[in-house]
N, C-alpha and C positions, 0 to 999 in steps of 0.2 A: 284703266284696269277693269276687268270684268268683276261684277259682284258674284258671290258664290251662288251657283244655280241651285234651285230647289231639288233637283235630281240630276244624277249623272248616269250616262250610258256608256260604259266602258266595254267596247266590243272585244270579245274573245274569239271572234271568228277569224280564221286565217285570212290574211290579205290576199286578194286576187289581183293580178296584174294582166289577166288575160285580155282585157279590153284595151290595153295600152301596150305599145311596143317600146322596148328600150331603144333610144336614139343616141348614138354615140356622141354626136355634137352637143346634145343637151347635157350629157355627162361631162364632156370636156368643159363646157361653160360653167356648170355647177362646180367643177373642180377649180375654177378660177377664183372662187371665193377664197380669200386668204385670212389666216388667223391673225396675221400682223395688222391688216386693215381693220378687221373687226375689233381687235384690242385697242387700236388707235382711236377709232370712232368712239368707243365706249369711254375711254379716258378723257377725250376731248369733251364729250357730252357731260361727263361728271364735273369737269372744270368750269362749265357754264353756270353751275350753281342750281339754286331752286328756281325752276322755270315756271312759276305760277302764272297763269293766264293774266295778261295785262301788265306784267312786271317788265323791268328792263332786261332781266335775264332771259325772259321769254322772247323779247324782241331780238336779243343778241343770238339766241338759238336759231331764230328764223334766218338771220343773216349768215350764220355759220352754215346752215343747210344750203342757202342760195350759193354761197361760195363753193361748196362741194360740187354742186351741179355744174357750175361754171368751169371748175377745174376738170371735170369729166368731158367737157366739150359741148354741153347743152347751150343753145343760143338763148339770147334774151327773149326771143319770141316764143320759146318753149317753156319759159319759166314765168308763172303768174302768181300773184298774191290775191287772196280772197279775204278782204277785211270783213269783220263782223263785230257786233256790239250786243252785249246783254247787260241790262242795268246801266251802271256807270263804267263797265269794263269793256275795253276794246282790245282786239287781237287780230291775228291774221293766220289763215291757212296758207300752205304753199302747195301749188299744183304744177307739176312738170309733165309735159305731154310729149310722148314719142309716137309719131304718126305711123299707122299701119299701111302695108302695101296693097292689100286687097280690100279691107274693110276700114278705111280711114275714119269713118264716122261712127264706128262701134267700138266701145272701150272696155278693156279690162282694167279695173281699178285695183291697185295694190296700195294699201294705206295703213297708217298707224299714227298715234298721237305723239307729239314731242313735248307737251307741257308736263310738269310734275307738280307735286304738292308735298310740302313739309320736308323734302329732301331732294337730292340731285336726280333721283328717279332713274338710276342706271338700268335696273331691270324694267321698271314701269315708267317710261317705255323707251329708254335708250337702246334696249335690246332690239325691239322692232324697228326703231329708227335706223340703227346701224345696218341691219339686214336690207332694208329698202334702199339705202344708199349704195350698198355693195351690188345689189341687183341692178340698179340704174347704171352704175359704172360699167358692169360687165356687158349689159345688153344695149348700150348706147348705139352701137353701129351694127347690131344684129337685126336683119330684116324680120319683122313680125307681121303676120297677116292682119291682126287686129291692132288697133292703137292701144297704147298703155298710158294710163295716168298714174304717176307716182305722187301720192297725196300725203302730206304731213299735216295732220289736224292739230289745232290748238283747242283749249277749252274742254278737253275730254273729262278731266277730273272735276269740272264744275257741272257735269250733267250732259256730256256729249254736245257741247255748245257749238263747236266748230263743224262737226259732221252734220248736225241738225241744220245749221245754216246752209251748208253746201248742198245737202240733199233737197232742202225746201226752196232754195233760191237760185241755185245754179243748175243742178240736175233736173229739177222741176221748177216751173214758174207758174204760179196760180193753179197749182195742182195738175199742170199739164207737163208731161214728160218731154223735155227738150234735149236730153242727153241719152243716147242709145247705149245702155250699159249691158255688157255681156254678163259680167259678174263682179262682185266686190270681194276682194281677198284681203283680210285684215290681219295684222300682226300686233299682238299686245301681250306684254309680259311673257317673253319667251327666254328669260335669262337664267332660270334655274337657280340653285344655290350650290356654291362650291362645296364639294364633299359628298353631295347626294349622288345616287346612281342615276344620272340624267341620260337615260338611253331611250326615252319614249316621249313623244310630243302629242298633245291633244290636237285633233282636227275638228274644228267647230262645225256643227250641223244645225240647221234651222229646224227645230222640232216644235215650234210654237208660233206665236204671232199670226200672220196671215197664212191660213192653211194651204193656199194655192202655191206658196213658195216652197213648201217642204220637200216635195218630190224632187224638184230640180236641185235644191240645195243638197239633198242626200246624194244625188248623182255626182255633183261636182266635188263634194267632200270625199266620196270614194275615189274620185280621180286624184284628189290631193293626197290621199293615203297611198295610192299606187305610185305617184311620182316620188313621194317620200321614200318608199321602198326601193325604187329604181335608181335614185340619184343621191341618196344619203345613207348613212349607216343606222339611222334612227328607226325605231318601231313606232307604231301609232295606236292610239285609242280614239274613240269618238266622245266629244263633249258637246252638250247642247249649247247653242248660241245664247249668250247673255249680254249684259250691258257693256258694250264697247262700240267702237265707231262704225261697225256695219249695221247696227240696229236702225238708225234713221233710214237707211236704204231698204232694209227688210220691210219696214213699215210702209214703204212706197211700192212694195211688190217686187223688189229686185232680188236676184239670187245672190246668196252670201255664203262664204266659208271663211276659214281662218286658222291660225295657229295660236296655241296657248300652252304654257308649260304644264307638264303632267304632274310633277310634284310641286305643289303650290308653295311659293315663298311667303314668308310672313313679314318680309322687309318693306315691300311697297307702302308708300304713304308715310314713311318714317325717315328720319335723318340717316338711318342705317342702310337705306337703299343705295349702296355704294358699289364701286367696281369690285372691291374685295369680297362683297357678299353675293356676287353673281358667278356663273360658270361660263367663261368666255369660249370654252371648247364646245359646250352645248349650243351656244349662240352660233358659233361657226358651223356646226352641223345642221342647225335649223336653216342657216343661210344657204347651204347647199341644196337642201330640200326646196327652199323657196325659189331659187333660181331655176331648178328643174321644173317645178310646177308652173311658174310664171311663163316659161317657154311653152309648156303644153297648153296652157289656157289661151295665150296670145298667138299660138301656132308659129313658133320661130322657125327660121330657116334651118333645114337639116343638113345643109352643106357643111363641110369641114372648115376648120379654122386656119386655112392656109396650108396645113399639113393634114394628113389623114387622121392622126391621133394627137392627143394632148402632149406637148413637150417633146415631140419626136425630132430627132435629127436624121439626116439622110440615111444613116446606116440601118435604121429600124423601119423606115417607111415601107419597105417591101417584105416585111416579115410575113410568112405564111403560116396560118393555123388551120389545119384541115383534117378530115372533111368537116364541113359545117353546114347542115346538121351532121352530128356524129352519132355512132351507135355504141361502140365499145372502146374505140381507141381514137385519140387525137394525136396528130403529128405536128411537130413544130419545125419549121424550116427557116433558119436565120439567114439573112442576106450576106452577112459578113462571116467568113469562116474563122476569123480571129476571135469571134465572140464565143469563147469556150466556157465562160461562167455566166449562167443565167438562172433565173428562177421562174417558175410558172405556177400560179395559184388560181384555183377556181373557187368563187364564192357564190352564194345565192344572191338574189336581188337586194336583200337587206344588208349585205356585207358580211355575212357569217361565212368563215372559211370552211370549205368542205374538203379540199385536198391541196397540198403544196409539194412541188417537186423541184429538185435542183439538178441542173445539167442533164435533164432527161428529155430527149426529143420525141419520145413515144410515151404518151400518157394513157394509162388504163382508166377509162371512165365507166366501166361496166357496172359499178356499184351506184352510179347516180341515176335517179329516176328521170323519166322523160320530162322535159321542161326547158326553161330559159335560165342561163347562168351567166356570170361575168368571169372572163378569163383575163388575168393580169400577168403580163410578161415583163420582167425587169432584166436589163442587161446594160452594162457600162453606164450606170447612172441614168439610164433612159427607161421610160415606162410606156408600154402600149396596152390599151384596154380594149378587149373585144367581147362582143356578145357571143355566147356559146349556146348552141341548141343541141339538146340530146333528144333523139327520136328513136323509138323502137317499135 
């Protein structure tokens, strides 16, 4: 859990996605995050009890994580334990490596801690843990140019013990960098509180520490904001990086970013940090943003998932939405003449609906400003999502 920062910078500047393009396959995979899986992970995490570093519950949580990765198809050679000791306490981090196709020796690290204190820690940090699991499941067989390390740290609540050990003894040895890290992407306390208006996520930016990191962190944090807008319904603000598991890497000069809940919960570190006191829908949406961003950072394959769009059956594969770019009118041509009932919606990249039409094959878009939009066509319980460009 991050300590409260001495200052906050909440950006009110409109998000810009000009530097990043919408990639349909990234959206497809982000949409493969399921509410059912997130809820199941959170409940199972809660049932493991108080996972204090060095406890049996902590060791049981490590085994639970390993079993999840095995069930996804990760091999024993990809799954590694990283034991560490502080004082009389011993624990282990879990590292799962997915090898990149172009830069196999350069790593995007996505991480979060799985230990808890005084309670089951469903928000802090079952929320981040669940999202990392879902990202690893979805991307298991997706080619990425850069290697990905899915890391679950222990000992965070006792002073970043697990991440300090990994940064100082694995990523660096005798202060010499032995692991080529592209960036560190941390998820901590992204669970929200049920009943709050959880529509915004903080994107963590390095604004202190080693000054040389700050410019690069600002750039990747903006990319994280862009991805969140492109692949989830969430809005973003910027939060200065504070005490959580990316800090030991930042202190070594690495580039960091991360997610943290915008409306801060008061339940972490208490027995009341339970499933009932988190917002699983918020976690689900942060999960979609995470999968989208992780693909961007690791440069995932942009090829389709066996079909051109998510969940398509043969009848919608050949749908035509044209012209694209469009100026004033968009035409929809369905491949099956029997599809008499359909809807077409245009949203902005943050998911805000701008227009919706039913059974209209000619859509007037003259009132939309030039830019990139998302078109969502639904027919016969099938959905096709297309990027729509308006140019004038």
